[in-house]
C-alpha positions in Angstrom: 0.0 0.0 0.0 1.3 3.4 -0.9 -0.1 6.9 -1.1 -3.8 7.4 -0.7 -4.3 3.7 -0.6 -3.0 3.6 2.9 -5.9 5.7 4.1 -8.4 3.0 3.2 -7.5 1.6 6.6 -9.5 4.4 8.1 -12.7 2.7 6.8 -11.9 -0.8 7.9 -13.4 -2.6 10.9 -10.7 -3.0 13.5 -11.1 -6.8 13.2 -10.0 -6.9 9.6 -6.6 -8.4 9.0 -4.2 -6.4 6.6 -1.0 -7.8 5.3 1.3 -5.3 3.7 3.9 -6.9 1.4 7.2 -5.0 1.1 10.3 -5.9 -1.0 13.6 -6.2 1.0 12.9 -3.6 3.7 10.0 -2.2 5.8 8.7 0.9 4.0 5.2 0.8 5.5 3.4 4.1 5.2 0.6 2.7 7.4 3.1 2.3 10.2 4.7 5.7 9.5 1.4 7.5 9.9 0.1 5.3 12.7 -2.8 3.8 10.7 -1.5 0.3 11.4 -3.0 0.6 14.9 -6.5 0.7 13.4 -6.7 -2.9 12.3 -4.9 -6.2 12.6 -1.9 -5.0 10.6 1.2 -7.0 9.7 4.1 -6.3 7.4 5.7 -9.1 5.4 9.2 -8.3 4.0 10.3 -10.5 1.1 13.7 -11.0 -0.4 12.1 -13.0 -3.3 12.1 -10.1 -5.7 12.9 -9.1 -9.2 13.9 -5.6 -10.4 11.2 -3.7 -12.2 11.7 -3.0 -15.9 10.3 0.5 -15.3 12.0 1.9 -12.1 10.2 4.9 -10.7 11.7 5.6 -7.3 15.4 5.3 -7.8 15.8 2.7 -5.1 16.4 -0.8 -6.3 14.6 -2.3 -3.3 11.5 -0.1 -3.8 11.6 -0.6 -7.6 11.1 -4.3 -7.4 8.3 -6.9 -7.6 7.7 -9.4 -4.9 7.1 -13.0 -6.2 4.7 -15.4 -4.5 6.5 -18.2 -2.6 5.9 -20.5 0.4 6.9 -17.8 2.9 4.3 -15.4 1.5 1.7 -18.2 1.3 2.3 -19.0 5.0 1.7 -15.3 5.9 -1.4 -15.1 3.8 -2.9 -18.2 5.3 -2.1 -17.0 8.8 -4.3 -13.9 8.4 -7.3 -15.8 7.0 -10.1 -16.5 9.4 -10.5 -20.0 10.8 -13.2 -22.0 9.1 
Protein backbone atom coordinates (compact mmCIF):
# COMPACT_ATOMS: atom_id res chain seq x y z
CA UNK A 1 0.00 0.00 0.00
CA UNK A 2 1.29 3.40 -0.88
CA UNK A 3 -0.05 6.89 -1.12
CA UNK A 4 -3.76 7.41 -0.70
CA UNK A 5 -4.33 3.65 -0.62
CA UNK A 6 -2.98 3.59 2.92
CA UNK A 7 -5.88 5.70 4.10
CA UNK A 8 -8.42 3.01 3.20
CA UNK A 9 -7.46 1.57 6.58
CA UNK A 10 -9.50 4.39 8.13
CA UNK A 11 -12.66 2.72 6.81
CA UNK A 12 -11.88 -0.85 7.86
CA UNK A 13 -13.36 -2.60 10.85
CA UNK A 14 -10.67 -3.04 13.51
CA UNK A 15 -11.05 -6.82 13.23
CA UNK A 16 -10.02 -6.89 9.55
CA UNK A 17 -6.55 -8.37 8.96
CA UNK A 18 -4.24 -6.44 6.63
CA UNK A 19 -0.98 -7.82 5.29
CA UNK A 20 1.32 -5.28 3.68
CA UNK A 21 3.95 -6.88 1.43
CA UNK A 22 7.24 -5.02 1.05
CA UNK A 23 10.34 -5.88 -0.96
CA UNK A 24 13.61 -6.18 1.00
CA UNK A 25 12.89 -3.60 3.73
CA UNK A 26 10.02 -2.24 5.77
CA UNK A 27 8.71 0.85 4.01
CA UNK A 28 5.21 0.85 5.50
CA UNK A 29 3.36 4.11 5.16
CA UNK A 30 0.59 2.73 7.36
CA UNK A 31 3.11 2.31 10.17
CA UNK A 32 4.73 5.68 9.50
CA UNK A 33 1.39 7.47 9.86
CA UNK A 34 0.09 5.30 12.74
CA UNK A 35 -2.77 3.82 10.69
CA UNK A 36 -1.49 0.31 11.36
CA UNK A 37 -2.97 0.65 14.87
CA UNK A 38 -6.51 0.74 13.44
CA UNK A 39 -6.72 -2.90 12.33
CA UNK A 40 -4.94 -6.24 12.59
CA UNK A 41 -1.93 -5.03 10.65
CA UNK A 42 1.21 -6.96 9.75
CA UNK A 43 4.12 -6.28 7.41
CA UNK A 44 5.73 -9.07 5.40
CA UNK A 45 9.19 -8.34 4.02
CA UNK A 46 10.30 -10.53 1.14
CA UNK A 47 13.69 -11.03 -0.45
CA UNK A 48 12.07 -13.01 -3.28
CA UNK A 49 12.11 -10.08 -5.70
CA UNK A 50 12.93 -9.10 -9.24
CA UNK A 51 13.88 -5.62 -10.36
CA UNK A 52 11.22 -3.66 -12.21
CA UNK A 53 11.75 -2.98 -15.90
CA UNK A 54 10.30 0.51 -15.29
CA UNK A 55 11.96 1.85 -12.14
CA UNK A 56 10.21 4.88 -10.69
CA UNK A 57 11.68 5.57 -7.27
CA UNK A 58 15.41 5.33 -7.81
CA UNK A 59 15.80 2.73 -5.06
CA UNK A 60 16.36 -0.82 -6.35
CA UNK A 61 14.59 -2.29 -3.31
CA UNK A 62 11.51 -0.14 -3.84
CA UNK A 63 11.59 -0.57 -7.62
CA UNK A 64 11.12 -4.33 -7.35
CA UNK A 65 8.31 -6.85 -7.63
CA UNK A 66 7.72 -9.44 -4.92
CA UNK A 67 7.07 -12.96 -6.17
CA UNK A 68 4.74 -15.43 -4.51
CA UNK A 69 6.55 -18.18 -2.60
CA UNK A 70 5.95 -20.51 0.36
CA UNK A 71 6.90 -17.83 2.91
CA UNK A 72 4.31 -15.41 1.50
CA UNK A 73 1.73 -18.21 1.27
CA UNK A 74 2.28 -18.97 4.97
CA UNK A 75 1.74 -15.29 5.90
CA UNK A 76 -1.43 -15.05 3.83
CA UNK A 77 -2.88 -18.24 5.30
CA UNK A 78 -2.08 -16.98 8.82
CA UNK A 79 -4.33 -13.91 8.43
CA UNK A 80 -7.30 -15.81 6.99
CA UNK A 81 -10.12 -16.45 9.44
CA UNK A 82 -10.48 -19.98 10.78
CA UNK A 83 -13.19 -22.02 9.11
